[in-house]
Phi, psi and omega in degrees: 000140180284131178289348180275355179300317180296320180296317179298319180296317180295317180299319178297318185299321189251008179260351188269005179291121183264353181280152176272091183235137178285105181227089178294152178300139182271126180269131173279132182260002173082200181302134183293146178278141183302322184293349178286346183260143179288318179240157181300134180256152176296157180293122180215160171270118183243128174255123187228140173236190176287348184237348179206162175228123179249122183248130177244160178302162186294341179274005172260155182223141173280116185255349178200147176253339179224094357286163180285115181235132174241130182248135181269172183295338179257017181088007177300146182234121178243127174251133184239133176223155180214159176225115181249133177272121181238162181105190183240165181163175181278168184301320181296320178296315179301312181297321180296314180293317180299317179295327177294318178294319178299315179298319177298324177296315177301314180296322178294321178297316179295321179296318179296321180292341180280356178304132183295345178274357184240158168228150182281124177266327177213117184293170182307126177229156176229140177213178177248140175279175178300330179267012174074015173285152176277129176245122179248135179215154177215135182244128175232167174213160177293161183301329178271004177062022181273336183229136176261145177226105185239144180236136178231132173237133177238137186252116176262187181301324181222009186222143171242129179246131178245123178239127181240128179243136173242121189215141174292148185307325183289351179251031183300333176302338178296333178297317179293326177298313180293315179303316179297317179298317180293316180298332183255022179303145179256122179274133182246135177055035182252000000 
């Protein structure tokens, strides 16, 4: 399976907004600084932007910021992309643009799943997290079932985050680690 498949999916997800909205590129600021926390936090790999903080266990490492890549202890590879709506406008405009980005994310997941080297293991599903965010996910695997390719999109008040994991079958517990991290994403300034 091509490791560039995730990049194509992310590009598709966030390139389809047809509205004229001021949305500057979101800069990843990397591992969070300790002084940003009120109380000491456990050691974790934290990916932070101006709108969210994604925390992974300490045995995971942020290996790149452009694109944002998090690598797991077993060689798992997670690519993270986000789209934040910035600027002002009324609630209906915000909701309309956010829904358009969410729809583009769904379409990108389906497009990635259409890769001839993959088969769908679990079709697109949507659920709510404990904090009532929308979680969209799709699970695929290579035709020989040796590698999993899973996509998670979480919808915040003004941001959509897409996390894609490519993992060898023997490291499937990593999928639950990523799902938990995505479900517990911290929204900043939203």
